[in-house]
C-alpha angles and dihedrals in degrees: 000000000000117000106243093241098051128082127174116216117239091244135029109259128183103247116237118232124213087231087064088076090065120082121328137162133242112319091197094052095043092049092045090055091047093052091039090233132129099240143011128200117205121213135178094257143355085256092055093048087057088048091055091047096048092045092054092048095045090055091056099045144045091218114110113182129091121193120216134172110266090233105057142107109305088222088069091060090044089054089053092051093045087059095053092250131130117246113216117196123223125194121244128233116269111283094003141085095226125100119277100236092213089054094046094051089048092061107028111102145150091294096056109113097180145357119213114205111188134215107207132198094348093307118116136235123224092258092169094063092045091049090051094051096039096050092050087062093044093249125141120237119222109193113217104213094155094128097030110063107155097022118125136210113200090336097310120113113252107252095034097074106076129051092276129013128193131200134190128220094185121147113290092024122128086258119022141185086178083255123012143117144194141218128206127179135190101232140031096246091058093046089056091052092053097047089055088064097044114139118263128239116282107171097190096051090046092049091053088052093049089053094047091050090053090050090047090056090055099045106035096105132087094270094049100041092061090069100040098034116013099050097046089045093056091044089055095048093046088058092046094245099140096167092054089050092060097036098251096137111121111219121233093237122038108220113235119179141125119276115237127243088242094061091041093055088048088054088049093055094048090047093065086064095045101091093050091048091052091050091051090054092048091053092048093046097056102072093034095054091049087052091053094044087057093058120100120263092000126130117191117196108237139177118293120225110296094015127115108186133183123247114225086143147344120259107213127190123198124201094243135029088228089063094043092050090047090056091047092050090054097039118026097080098037093087102239096119099264108149146128127255102217118359099211144029110257099264091053094064101095095199093061095061094219117160119239118269140185100268109137097154093050089053092048091050091053092047098049106035130087132165136232119200121243090200115151083232091068110094125217090247091050091050092049091054089058089050091051093054090052092049094048093051096042086055 
C-alpha cells in the first residue's frame, strides 16, 4: 500500500524548479516557436483567455450563442455567462467527450457566434469537422486546448488549428505558471482584436500568484502533495462534495489581471524542459495503456487516426456506473492518482443555472469515466495495484 507520506497528483504536471525564477527569456516568443505560430498572447488563466476571445468576438457581431460540449469544464460555461452570451449545450458522441456532429448540426444556426471543441486530458477532438460545419454557418471556432499543450493533429499543434486557440497553465498542467493561459489566432486581424481586450494590471492579484507559484515549486512532490492536495481531497469526499474534490467549483469572481514578467520568465525556463517531459510521459504511458486495454470490460480513450496526444492521465470507461463507482470507492482516497476530470455533465452543476437538455451521451460519459494519473511519481507497483482493483471489480 501507499506510504503515508506519499501522494500522487491526479494528472502529470511538469514540476517547477526554484531556479526557474532566475533569468529567462521571452515566454511569448518561446511558446510561439514551440507552437509554430507567429504570436502568442499571455493571460492570467485559460478562463481569462476565453473571456478575452469571446469579448472580442461579441464586439464585432450581433450573434449571441456559443456552443460547447455538454461534458466540459464548468469554467467554460462560466466564461460565456460572464461575457453576457448564451451557452448552448451540444451532446457528445457515444463513449467520448467530443461533439456529436449530428447533434451539432441540429443546433447551430445564424445566431451562433462561436463553437468551442475541446481537447480533453491529452486526447484530441475532431476539430476539422467542427470547423467545416461552423464556417458554413458563419461561426468562429475557438479550440480549447487547455489540457493538451504539445499534442498534434496531422502534424499541426493542438490549439493552432481553429480560428482561435486557448491554453491553460493552471496548477498541475503540463506547463504551469500556477495560474495562466494563452491565446493564439490564425490571422493578424484577429490578433489585433484579441490584444485590445487583454487584461489590465492588478498588482495585488499578481503578487498573490507569484507567491503561490513559489509555494508550488516547493510542494509539488509526493511528500508535499499529501498536505496540500490529498488531505483536502479526503475531507471533501468524506462530506460528499465531489465537485470540490476535483476542483469543479466555479468562483463567484473570475480573476482578470495581467501576468507579470517574473512569472512569464519562469514559464520560459520551464518550457525548455517541456519536450523532454512529454516524451517521458509518452514512454511511460505506452505499456500502462496496453495493460489497461487488456483488462476485462475496460475502454481506454486513445488517439484517433492522425492524432498524437499527450499523456497526463488515462481516461478509462467502465461498462456500468456501478463498476466505476466501486473502483472509485476503493481507489480515490488511496493516493495513487485515481480521480475524475469533471464530475457532472454541465446541466447537473447547480451553481451554473443551466437548464436541462437532451444530452444522454454526455451524462453517460460522466457516469462511466474515471481517470488514472500518468504522473512520473506513480511507480509501476502502484499502477499494478490500480489494475488489480479494476480487474477484481470487473470479475
